[in-house]
C-alpha positions in Angstrom: -39.1 -133.7 -30.0 -35.4 -133.2 -29.5 -33.3 -135.2 -27.0 -29.6 -134.5 -26.2 -27.6 -136.8 -24.0 -24.3 -135.6 -22.7 -21.7 -137.1 -20.2 -19.7 -134.3 -18.6 -16.1 -135.4 -17.6 -12.9 -133.3 -17.4 -11.3 -134.9 -20.5 -14.1 -136.5 -22.5 -17.7 -135.7 -23.4 -20.2 -138.1 -25.1 -23.2 -136.5 -26.7 -26.2 -138.5 -28.0 -28.6 -136.6 -30.3 -32.0 -137.8 -31.3 -34.3 -135.8 -33.6 -37.9 -136.7 -34.4 -39.0 -135.1 -37.7 -41.8 -136.8 -39.6 -41.2 -140.1 -37.7 -37.5 -140.2 -38.8 -34.9 -140.6 -36.0 -31.3 -139.5 -36.2 -28.8 -140.6 -33.5 -25.3 -139.4 -33.4 -22.3 -139.6 -31.1 -19.8 -136.9 -30.6 -16.5 -137.8 -29.0 -14.1 -135.1 -28.0 -10.5 -136.0 -27.4 -7.9 -133.9 -29.2 -10.4 -133.6 -32.1 -14.0 -134.2 -32.9 -15.4 -137.1 -34.9 -19.1 -137.2 -36.0 -21.1 -140.3 -36.8 -24.7 -140.1 -37.9 -26.7 -143.3 -37.7 -30.0 -143.6 -39.5 -32.3 -146.2 -38.0 -35.7 -146.5 -36.2 -34.3 -145.9 -32.8 -30.7 -146.8 -32.0 -29.9 -147.8 -28.5 -26.4 -147.4 -27.3 -24.9 -150.0 -24.9 -22.5 -147.6 -23.4 -22.9 -146.2 -19.9 -25.9 -143.7 -19.2 -25.1 -140.1 -20.2 -24.5 -137.6 -17.5 -27.0 -135.0 -19.0 -30.1 -135.6 -20.9 -32.3 -132.8 -22.5 -35.9 -133.4 -23.6 -37.6 -130.6 -25.5 -41.3 -130.3 -26.4 -42.6 -127.4 -28.5 -46.3 -127.1 -29.0 -48.0 -126.3 -31.2 -45.8 -126.4 -34.3 -48.3 -124.3 -36.4 -49.9 -121.1 -35.0 -51.5 -118.0 -36.2 -49.8 -114.6 -35.7 -50.0 -113.6 -32.0 -50.7 -117.1 -30.6 -48.5 -118.5 -27.9 -45.9 -121.3 -28.2 -45.0 -123.5 -25.2 -41.4 -124.4 -25.0 -41.0 -127.2 -22.4 -37.4 -128.2 -21.6 -36.8 -131.1 -19.2 -33.2 -131.6 -17.9 -32.1 -134.8 -16.3 -28.5 -134.6 -14.9 -26.1 -136.2 -12.5 -26.5 -135.0 -8.9 -22.8 -134.2 -8.9 -23.4 -131.4 -11.4 -24.8 -128.0 -10.6 -27.0 -126.4 -13.3 -26.6 -122.7 -14.1 -29.5 -120.4 -14.7 -31.2 -120.6 -18.1 -31.1 -117.1 -19.7 -31.8 -116.1 -23.2 -32.1 -112.9 -25.1 -35.4 -111.2 -25.7 -36.4 -111.3 -28.5 -35.5 -115.0 -29.0 -34.9 -115.0 -32.7 -38.2 -113.6 -34.1 -40.1 -114.7 -31.0 -40.8 -112.7 -27.9 -40.6 -114.3 -24.5 -43.9 -113.9 -22.7 -43.3 -116.0 -19.5 -40.6 -118.2 -18.0 -41.1 -120.7 -15.2 -38.3 -122.9 -13.7 -39.2 -125.7 -11.4 -37.2 -126.8 -8.3 -34.7 -129.7 -8.9 -36.1 -133.0 -7.8 -34.5 -136.4 -7.5 -36.1 -139.0 -9.9 -33.5 -141.7 -9.3 -30.5 -142.1 -6.9 -28.2 -141.0 -9.7 -30.4 -138.6 -11.6 -32.0 -135.2 -10.9 -34.6 -133.5 -13.0 -35.5 -129.9 -13.5 -38.1 -128.4 -15.9 -38.1 -125.1 -17.7 -41.3 -123.9 -19.3 -41.1 -120.9 -21.6 -43.9 -119.2 -23.5 -43.2 -117.3 -26.7 -45.2 -115.3 -29.2 -44.5 -113.7 -32.5 -46.1 -111.2 -34.9 -44.1 -112.3 -38.0 -45.4 -114.9 -40.4 -43.7 -117.7 -42.3 -41.6 -120.7 -41.2 -39.7 -119.3 -38.2 -36.9 -120.9 -36.1 -36.7 -121.1 -32.3 -32.9 -120.9 -31.9 -30.8 -123.4 -29.9 -31.0 -123.0 -26.1 -27.9 -123.8 -24.1 -27.9 -125.2 -20.5 -24.8 -124.6 -18.5 -23.4 -127.0 -15.8 -20.6 -126.9 -13.3 -18.9 -129.9 -11.6 -17.3 -130.1 -8.2 -14.1 -128.6 -9.5 -15.9 -125.6 -11.0 -15.3 -126.7 -14.6 -18.0 -125.4 -16.9 -19.8 -127.6 -19.5 -23.0 -127.0 -21.5 -25.6 -128.9 -23.4 -27.7 -127.3 -26.1 -31.0 -128.1 -27.8 -31.5 -128.2 -31.5 -33.2 -125.4 -33.4 -36.9 -125.9 -33.9 -39.1 -124.6 -36.7 -42.6 -123.2 -36.1 -45.0 -122.3 -38.9 -46.8 -119.0 -38.4 -49.7 -118.1 -40.7 -51.8 -114.9 -40.7 -55.5 -115.0 -40.0 -56.3 -113.4 -43.3 -54.4 -116.2 -45.2 -56.1 -118.9 -43.0 -59.7 -117.7 -42.9 -59.8 -115.3 -45.8 -61.5 -111.9 -45.8 -64.5 -112.9 -43.7 -65.1 -109.3 -42.5 -65.2 -107.8 -46.0 -62.2 -105.6 -45.4 -62.2 -102.6 -47.7 -59.1 -100.6 -48.8 -58.0 -97.6 -46.9 -59.7 -94.3 -47.8 -57.9 -91.2 -48.5 -57.3 -88.3 -46.2 -60.5 -86.6 -44.9 -60.5 -82.9 -45.3 -61.9 -81.3 -42.2 -63.5 -77.9 -42.6 -61.4 -75.0 -41.3 -62.7 -73.4 -38.2 -59.9 -70.8 -37.9 -62.4 -67.9 -37.9 -64.1 -69.4 -34.9 -60.9 -69.7 -33.0 -60.0 -66.2 -33.9 -63.4 -65.0 -32.6 -63.0 -66.9 -29.4 -59.6 -65.4 -28.9 -60.9 -61.9 -29.5 -63.7 -62.4 -27.0 -61.4 -63.9 -24.4 -59.1 -60.9 -24.8 -61.9 -58.4 -24.5 -63.1 -60.2 -21.3 -59.7 -60.1 -19.8 -59.3 -56.4 -20.6 -62.7 -55.6 -19.0 -61.8 -57.7 -15.9 -58.5 -55.8 -15.5 -60.2 -52.4 -16.0 -63.0 -53.3 -13.5 -60.5 -54.4 -10.9 -58.4 -51.2 -11.2 -61.5 -49.1 -11.1 -62.7 -50.9 -7.9 -59.3 -50.4 -6.4 -59.3 -46.7 -7.1 -62.8 -46.4 -5.6 -61.7 -48.2 -2.5 -58.6 -45.9 -2.2 -60.9 -42.9 -2.6 -63.3 -44.1 0.1 -60.4 -44.7 2.5 -59.5 -41.0 2.1 -63.1 -39.8 2.5 -63.7 -39.2 6.2 -66.4 -41.4 7.6 -69.3 -40.1 9.7 -68.8 -40.5 13.4 -70.8 -43.2 15.1 -72.7 -40.8 17.3 -73.9 -38.8 14.2 -75.2 -42.0 12.7 -77.2 -43.1 15.7 -78.6 -39.5 16.3 -79.8 -39.5 12.8 -81.6 -42.9 13.4 -83.1 -41.6 16.7 -84.4 -38.5 14.9 -85.8 -40.6 12.1 -87.6 -42.9 14.6 -89.1 -40.0 16.4 -90.4 -38.3 13.3 -91.8 -41.5 11.8 -95.4 -42.7 12.2 -94.4 -46.1 13.4 -95.8 -45.7 16.9 -99.0 -43.9 15.6 -99.6 -46.9 13.2 -99.0 -49.4 16.0 -95.7 -50.8 14.6 -94.0 -50.9 18.0 -91.9 -53.9 17.1 -90.5 -52.2 14.0 -89.7 -49.1 16.1 -87.7 -51.1 18.7 -86.0 -53.1 15.9 -84.7 -50.0 14.2 -83.6 -48.5 17.5 -81.9 -51.7 18.6 -80.0 -52.1 15.3 -78.8 -48.6 15.6 -77.5 -49.2 19.1 -75.7 -52.3 17.9 -74.0 -50.5 15.0 -73.0 -47.7 17.4 -71.4 -50.2 19.8 -69.5 -51.9 16.9 -68.2 -48.7 15.5 -67.5 -46.8 18.7 -66.0 -49.7 20.8 -64.9 -52.1 18.0 -67.2 -54.9 19.3 -68.6 -57.5 17.0 -72.2 -56.7 17.8 -74.4 -57.7 14.8 -74.0 -61.4 15.3 -74.3 -61.5 19.1 -77.3 -61.8 21.4 -78.2 -58.9 23.7 -76.7 -60.8 26.7 -73.5 -61.6 25.0 -73.2 -58.0 23.7 -73.8 -56.6 27.2 -71.2 -58.9 28.8 -68.5 -57.9 26.4 -69.4 -54.2 26.7 -69.2 -54.6 30.5 -65.6 -55.8 30.2 -64.5 -52.8 28.2 -66.5 -50.1 29.9 -67.2 -50.7 33.6 -69.2 -47.5 34.1 -72.3 -48.4 36.2 -74.6 -45.8 34.7 -73.9 -46.7 31.1 -74.2 -50.4 31.9 -77.5 -49.9 33.6 -78.9 -47.9 30.6 -77.7 -50.5 28.0 -79.1 -53.4 30.0 -82.5 -51.9 30.6 -82.9 -51.0 27.0 -81.9 -54.5 25.8 -84.3 -56.1 28.1 -87.2 -54.0 27.0 -86.3 -54.4 23.3 -86.1 -58.2 23.6 -89.4 -58.4 25.3 -91.0 -56.3 22.5 -89.3 -58.2 19.6 -89.5 -61.7 20.9 -92.2 -61.8 23.6 -94.7 -59.5 21.8 -94.8 -57.2 24.8 -97.0 -54.0 24.2 -95.3 -51.3 26.2 -97.1 -48.0 27.2 -96.2 -44.6 25.8 -94.3 -43.7 29.0 -92.3 -46.9 28.8 -91.4 -46.2 25.1 -90.4 -42.7 26.0 -88.2 -44.0 28.8 -86.5 -46.5 26.5 -85.9 -43.7 24.0 -84.4 -41.5 26.7 -82.1 -44.3 27.9 -80.7 -44.6 24.4 -80.1 -40.9 24.1 -78.5 -40.8 27.6 -76.3 -43.7 26.7 -75.0 -42.1 23.5 -74.3 -38.8 25.4 -72.3 -40.6 28.0 -70.3 -42.8 25.6 -69.5 -40.1 23.0 -65.8 -39.1 23.2 -65.2 -35.6 24.1 -63.8 -33.4 21.4 -60.5 -31.8 21.8 -59.7 -28.1 21.1 -57.9 -29.1 17.9 -61.0 -31.1 16.6 -63.3 -28.1 17.4 -61.0 -25.7 15.5 -60.9 -28.1 12.5 -64.7 -28.3 12.4 -65.0 -24.5 12.6 -62.4 -24.2 9.8 -64.4 -26.7 7.6 
């Protein structure tokens, strides 16, 4: 434990130093007045009859012997005259061969009418071994006139030993092995790179080919919607669906053909709509009463056959087929003279 007593005055400072090392106490007085005179008194504990010092530092460092990586608690208690103002305690990091882990400073508190106490608790660690020294720590004070004074602790030694030296080789540590020679997989990386390159080349070729195919299809004239639906009508008439009693299949094919025709001819999204929704949208684009009636009548018959399992007669089937044909005839755009000449030329 290290205790430093210091009276701070403009012209004179008295310092009392007491060191406890192996139960030996040293007490000294330092008097500063146009020079410094040092007296060291060796005794059990020397009490000075002079007035109480203005600043007293009490330092406790525990433990004094640690293993590498352990923490050391550095507890500094400062008692000073209330007329003095202590400055902040700052220290470099690292502090000697020690590293500062934590620092806590308490609020000043009055312990007597003429004495104020403040405590600084610092936690250090080190990863060096041997007898290490915690350097002196200075505490700065200012009086009412702004004059600066300071009191400093004595250096403290701490013994740091390694775990291997303390406990021995309990884990049976073995010396480091030499470098491990990993087998070379260069051929595998080259193979993967070749395969990746081939895959990339194939992807680019496929993409370009698809793009060319799309461009070619854009230049190929598409069949008119009326030709497509007439082909489906003819296919339904020549099929054996009605003879085999597959009336629902007959109406399904015919209804799908009408939907495709409406979508291509009038640009109506027809395949994902109900018959009612499709009829309503078509009515807004083509308010012709006859075509509206033909489409509505066919959709009603078709829905009854597909969803209500209605079995229409041959006359009713023929009537629905004629409605579709009439609807296509009325909604097919008239060809101009130029289009007729082009068809004749082709």
